[in-house]
C-alpha positions in Angstrom: 37.4 -93.6 65.6 38.8 -93.2 62.0 38.8 -89.8 60.4 39.4 -89.3 56.7 41.5 -86.1 57.2 42.3 -85.8 53.5 38.6 -85.8 52.7 38.0 -83.3 55.5 40.6 -80.9 54.3 38.7 -80.5 51.0 35.3 -80.2 52.7 35.9 -78.0 55.7 36.4 -74.7 53.9 32.8 -75.1 52.7 31.5 -75.3 56.3 33.7 -72.7 58.0 31.0 -70.3 58.8 30.1 -68.3 61.9 28.0 -70.2 64.3 27.2 -70.9 68.0 29.2 -73.3 70.1 25.9 -74.5 71.7 26.9 -74.5 75.3 23.2 -73.6 75.6 20.1 -73.5 73.5 18.8 -70.9 72.9 22.1 -69.2 72.8 22.9 -66.2 75.0 22.2 -63.4 72.3 18.5 -64.5 72.5 18.2 -63.8 76.2 16.5 -60.7 77.4 17.0 -58.3 80.3 13.3 -58.5 81.3 14.3 -61.9 82.9 15.7 -60.4 86.1 16.3 -61.3 89.7 12.6 -62.1 90.4 12.4 -64.5 87.5 15.7 -66.1 88.4 14.7 -66.4 92.1 11.5 -68.2 91.2 13.5 -70.6 88.9 15.8 -71.4 91.8 12.8 -72.0 94.1 11.4 -74.5 91.6 14.6 -76.7 91.6 13.6 -80.0 93.1 14.4 -80.2 96.9 17.7 -81.8 97.6 18.7 -81.8 93.9 22.1 -82.8 92.6 23.6 -79.6 91.2 26.6 -78.5 89.1 28.2 -75.3 90.4 30.3 -72.8 88.5 32.3 -70.0 90.1 33.7 -67.2 87.9 36.9 -65.6 89.3 37.5 -62.6 87.0 41.0 -61.5 87.9 44.2 -61.7 85.8 47.6 -60.1 86.4 48.2 -59.4 82.7 46.2 -59.4 79.5 46.6 -62.3 77.0 45.9 -60.7 73.7 44.0 -63.6 72.2 41.5 -63.7 75.2 37.9 -62.8 74.8 36.8 -64.0 78.3 35.3 -61.7 80.9 38.2 -60.6 83.1 39.6 -57.8 85.2 43.3 -57.0 84.8 44.7 -56.0 88.2 47.3 -56.4 90.8 45.3 -54.6 93.4 45.0 -56.7 96.5 41.8 -55.0 97.6 39.7 -56.1 94.6 39.8 -59.9 95.4 39.1 -59.1 99.1 36.0 -57.2 98.1 35.1 -59.9 95.6 35.2 -62.6 98.3 32.9 -60.6 100.6 30.3 -60.1 97.8 30.3 -63.6 96.4 29.7 -64.9 99.9 26.6 -62.8 100.0 25.5 -64.1 96.5 26.0 -67.7 97.7 23.9 -67.1 100.7 21.1 -65.4 98.8 21.1 -68.3 96.3 21.1 -70.9 98.9 18.1 -69.3 100.6 16.1 -69.9 97.4 17.0 -73.6 97.0 14.8 -76.0 98.8 15.9 -79.0 100.8 19.6 -80.0 101.1 21.1 -79.8 97.6 24.5 -81.3 96.9 27.0 -80.6 94.2 28.1 -83.4 91.9 30.3 -81.0 90.0 32.2 -77.8 91.0 34.2 -75.8 88.5 36.2 -72.6 88.9 36.9 -70.6 85.8 38.1 -67.1 84.9 40.0 -65.0 84.6 42.6 -66.8 86.6 41.2 -68.5 89.8 44.8 -68.9 91.1 45.1 -65.1 91.0 43.6 -65.5 94.5 46.0 -66.3 97.3 46.0 -69.9 98.7 44.2 -68.5 101.8 41.5 -66.8 99.6 41.0 -70.0 97.7 40.3 -71.8 100.9 37.9 -69.1 102.0 35.9 -69.2 98.8 35.9 -73.0 98.7 34.5 -73.1 102.3 31.9 -70.5 101.5 30.5 -72.6 98.6 30.7 -76.0 100.2 29.3 -74.9 103.5 26.2 -73.7 101.6 26.0 -76.6 99.1 28.1 -79.6 100.2 29.9 -81.8 97.7 29.1 -85.4 96.9 31.8 -87.8 97.9 32.5 -88.5 94.2 32.1 -85.0 92.9 34.2 -83.7 90.1 36.0 -80.6 91.4 37.9 -78.8 88.8 39.8 -75.5 88.3 41.4 -73.5 85.5 45.0 -72.3 86.3 47.7 -70.1 84.8 51.0 -71.9 85.3 52.7 -68.5 85.5 51.0 -67.6 88.8 50.2 -71.0 90.3 52.6 -71.8 93.2 53.3 -75.0 95.2 51.3 -73.4 98.0 48.3 -73.0 95.7 48.6 -76.7 94.7 48.7 -77.8 98.4 45.5 -75.9 99.2 43.7 -77.2 96.0 44.6 -80.8 97.0 43.5 -80.2 100.6 40.2 -78.8 99.5 39.6 -81.8 97.2 40.1 -80.5 93.7 40.7 -83.5 91.5 40.8 -82.1 88.0 43.0 -79.2 86.8 43.1 -77.4 83.5 46.3 -75.6 82.4 46.3 -72.7 79.9 49.1 -73.7 77.5 48.0 -72.4 74.1 51.4 -72.8 72.4 55.0 -73.4 73.5 56.7 -71.5 70.6 58.5 -68.4 72.0 57.6 -66.1 69.1 54.0 -67.0 69.3 54.0 -66.5 73.1 55.5 -63.1 72.7 53.0 -62.1 70.1 50.0 -63.0 72.3 51.6 -61.5 75.5 51.8 -64.9 77.3 55.4 -65.9 77.8 55.3 -69.3 79.6 58.4 -71.6 79.5 58.0 -75.3 79.1 59.6 -76.1 82.4 57.0 -74.0 84.2 54.2 -76.1 82.8 56.1 -79.3 83.3 56.6 -78.6 87.0 52.9 -77.9 87.4 52.0 -81.2 85.7 54.4 -83.1 88.0 53.0 -81.2 91.0 49.5 -82.1 90.0 50.2 -85.8 89.7 52.1 -85.9 93.0 49.0 -84.5 94.7 46.6 -87.0 93.2 44.7 -85.0 90.6 43.0 -87.6 88.5 42.7 -85.6 85.3 45.0 -82.9 83.8 43.8 -80.9 80.9 45.8 -78.7 78.5 44.1 -75.9 76.5 45.8 -75.3 73.2 44.9 -72.7 70.5 45.6 -73.0 66.8 45.5 -70.0 64.4 47.6 -67.7 66.6 50.0 -65.2 65.1 53.2 -66.7 63.6 52.0 -70.3 64.0 53.2 -72.6 61.3 52.8 -76.4 60.9 56.4 -76.9 61.9 56.2 -74.6 65.0 53.0 -76.2 66.2 54.3 -79.7 65.6 57.1 -78.9 68.0 54.5 -77.7 70.5 52.7 -81.0 70.1 55.9 -83.0 70.6 56.1 -81.3 74.1 52.4 -81.8 74.8 52.5 -85.5 74.0 55.7 -85.9 76.1 53.8 -84.3 79.1 50.8 -86.6 78.4 47.8 -84.7 79.7 44.7 -86.7 80.3 42.5 -84.3 78.3 43.3 -81.8 75.5 41.1 -79.0 74.3 42.3 -77.8 70.9 40.5 -74.5 70.4 40.4 -72.5 67.2 41.6 -68.9 67.7 38.4 -66.8 67.5 39.1 -63.4 66.0 36.3 -61.5 67.6 37.5 -58.0 67.7 34.0 -56.7 68.5 34.5 -58.4 71.9 38.2 -58.2 72.4 39.6 -55.0 71.0 43.2 -55.9 71.7 43.0 -58.6 69.0 43.1 -55.9 66.4 46.8 -55.8 66.8 47.0 -59.3 65.3 45.7 -57.9 62.0 49.1 -56.3 61.7 50.8 -59.6 62.5 51.1 -62.9 60.8 47.8 -64.6 61.5 47.8 -67.9 59.6 45.8 -67.8 56.4 42.7 -70.1 56.4 44.5 -72.9 54.5 47.4 -73.0 56.9 45.2 -72.8 59.9 43.3 -75.8 58.6 46.4 -77.8 58.0 47.6 -77.0 61.6 44.3 -78.3 63.0 44.3 -81.5 61.0 47.9 -82.2 61.8 47.1 -81.8 65.5 44.1 -84.1 65.3 46.2 -86.7 63.5 48.9 -86.5 66.1 46.4 -86.9 69.0 44.6 -89.9 67.4 47.9 -91.6 66.7 48.9 -91.1 70.3 45.8 -93.0 71.4 43.6 -90.1 72.5 39.8 -90.5 72.0 38.1 -87.8 69.9 35.3 -86.6 72.2 33.8 -84.0 69.8 34.4 -80.6 68.4 37.7 -79.7 69.9 38.1 -82.1 72.8 40.3 -85.2 73.2 40.8 -87.6 76.1 42.7 -90.7 77.0 40.6 -93.9 76.8 40.6 -94.4 80.5 39.5 -90.8 81.3 36.0 -90.3 82.6 35.1 -88.2 79.5 35.9 -91.0 77.2 33.9 -93.4 79.3 30.9 -91.0 79.3 31.1 -90.8 75.5 31.1 -94.6 75.1 28.2 -95.0 77.6 26.0 -92.2 76.1 26.4 -90.1 79.3 28.2 -87.1 77.7 26.6 -83.7 78.3 27.4 -80.2 77.3 26.9 -77.0 79.2 28.7 -73.7 79.9 31.6 -75.7 81.4 32.0 -77.5 78.1 31.7 -81.3 77.8 31.0 -83.0 81.1 30.0 -86.4 82.5 27.3 -84.9 84.7 24.2 -85.1 82.4 21.0 -83.7 83.7 22.2 -81.8 86.7 21.0 -78.2 86.9 23.9 -75.7 86.9 24.1 -72.7 89.3 26.7 -70.0 88.6 28.3 -67.5 91.0 30.4 -64.4 90.2 30.3 -61.7 87.5 29.0 -62.9 84.1 28.3 -66.4 85.6 25.5 -68.3 83.8 23.0 -70.7 85.5 21.2 -73.4 83.5 18.1 -74.6 85.3 15.4 -77.0 84.1 13.5 -74.5 81.9 15.5 -71.3 82.1 18.9 -69.6 81.8 20.2 -66.6 83.8 23.3 -64.6 83.5 24.8 -62.3 86.2 26.0 -58.7 85.6 29.3 -58.8 83.6 31.1 -55.9 85.1 32.7 -56.4 88.5 31.3 -53.2 89.9 27.8 -53.7 88.6 27.8 -57.2 89.9 29.0 -56.1 93.3 26.4 -53.4 93.6 23.5 -55.6 92.5 24.5 -58.3 95.0 24.8 -55.8 97.8 21.4 -54.3 97.0 19.4 -57.4 96.1 21.4 -60.6 96.8 21.2 -61.7 93.2 22.7 -59.9 90.2 20.7 -61.1 87.2 21.5 -59.2 84.0 19.4 -61.2 81.6 17.9 -64.6 81.1 15.4 -66.7 79.2 12.6 -69.1 80.0 12.4 -71.9 77.6 9.3 -72.6 75.6 8.1 -76.1 74.7 9.7 -75.6 71.3 13.0 -74.5 72.9 13.0 -77.6 75.1 12.5 -79.9 72.2 15.1 -78.3 70.1 17.6 -78.2 73.0 17.2 -81.9 73.3 17.9 -82.4 69.6 20.9 -80.1 69.6 22.3 -81.7 72.8 21.9 -85.1 71.2 23.8 -84.0 68.1 26.6 -82.2 70.0 27.2 -85.1 72.5 26.1 -88.4 71.2 26.1 -87.6 67.5 22.8 -89.4 67.2 19.1 -88.4 67.2 16.8 -91.4 67.4 13.4 -90.5 66.0 11.6 -93.1 68.2 13.2 -91.7 71.4 12.2 -88.1 70.4 8.6 -89.2 69.7 8.3 -91.0 73.0 9.7 -87.9 74.8 7.9 -85.1 73.0 4.8 -86.9 71.5 5.3 -85.9 67.9 6.9 -87.6 64.8 10.5 -86.3 64.5 10.6 -86.4 60.7 7.4 -84.5 60.3 8.2 -81.9 62.9 11.6 -81.2 61.5 11.1 -81.8 57.8 12.7 -78.4 56.8 15.6 -78.9 59.2 16.4 -82.3 57.9 16.3 -80.9 54.4 18.9 -78.3 55.4 21.2 -81.2 56.3 21.1 -82.6 52.7 24.5 -81.1 51.8 26.1 -82.7 54.9 24.5 -86.0 54.0 25.8 -85.8 50.5 29.3 -85.1 51.8 29.2 -88.1 54.1 29.1 -86.1 57.3 25.7 -87.2 58.5 23.3 -90.1 57.7 19.6 -89.6 57.6 17.4 -92.7 58.1 13.9 -93.1 56.6 12.2 -92.2 59.9 14.3 -89.0 60.2 16.8 -90.5 62.7 20.2 -88.8 62.3 23.7 -90.2 62.8 26.8 -88.0 62.6 29.6 -89.9 60.9 33.2 -90.0 62.2 34.2 -87.2 59.9 31.0 -85.3 60.8 32.1 -85.1 64.5 34.3 -82.3 63.5 31.4 -80.3 62.2 28.6 -81.0 64.8 28.1 -77.3 65.2 27.0 -77.0 61.6 24.6 -79.9 62.0 23.2 -78.4 65.2 22.7 -75.1 63.4 20.1 -76.6 61.2 17.8 -77.0 64.2 18.3 -73.5 65.6 15.1 -71.6 65.3 16.7 -68.2 66.2 19.8 -68.4 64.0 18.4 -66.9 60.8 17.2 -63.8 62.6 20.5 -63.5 64.5 22.6 -63.5 61.3 20.6 -60.9 59.5 22.3 -57.9 61.1 25.7 -56.4 60.4 27.0 -57.0 63.9 28.7 -60.4 64.2 27.7 -62.6 67.1 29.6 -65.9 66.7 33.0 -67.2 65.9 33.8 -69.4 62.9 32.9 -73.1 63.3 36.5 -74.3 62.4 
């Protein structure tokens, strides 16, 4: 895929606005607390008997606080907290399984955090057995985990391989020492390199690096040196995230305002330089902030039109309903979303009392379902075929979304999207960087969400 990066450098500042990442539609701020355990329980009972499922497990614990992080986490070194967590999540798994009919199997299992390898190797095995005893894995399931190289040991890797994990994601962010110190995540290159070698020796078929641009003290030169190291280590996938300055979520980020956060123009140059380097190295641009080697499953899914997007990011498992476990975990079922209590204590108490711990959720209307399909098509395939929409939803696409298509006129004028006579949309190569902006045109809730003073979303670039 060819990108005109010089053209994009001029255009992007115009489109760098706050907007959702569309791991769901409607997005989480729309969901309400009147969708509780009873509604979620009914939704689980309506899942087709013996369905193929995607599973997500949230392990919230970290030993120390990374100052850029806005994830749901518990900073602790207390051994008793993970012990208690394992007892409670086993109860949640059991209560969930009781509501699922037939013999469901998992085509995808992902552990995120927090830091899943904060658990000891023995605790990892205990949790893995609890999940897969309730919902067994398919033979070809994608089984992935996010790890922190600073706390992940050889013993951890042995257990992960024995359990059948086959994809691993390493939090790298940046290799520059000054940047690492500023974000409170000092992580030498050799630590990451050893974990990469260890992963390959144990047969992990895909290794992902998470990188962040826009951190304090980053420059084009410093990040270029980080990219030199990344490309030498040759991960199979790369996620190049924009640092999201969301101080209303992560108060510790306020300290960065006294540091050298890159100004927007420099941040943009760093991003474009990284994209150029990845493309020159032969990576396929998947969309938004994701890259993969041509032989990786993610690249193949993009080429075959099988790419899907959910709360785990881009995935190859299109159509499978997602069931989440742990505090703040989100489930995406056929026509509803549900999120568990965020706080560890609140989640534990709810599970002990009721089996489920639903904080809020949303049942999708017919309009939600149609717009979700459109947004998913834009975010993943970069194409919306009017004829396919009409066959699926029984209404002319161009007539139904005339106002939304009109909102895309500036993107069409800038060569980011092509609109056909029947309303069909095609995102151009350059437009793939700004699919969030294109999807925003079809978000029926966005205007109301952006009226208030309280920000809800990070910037799109």
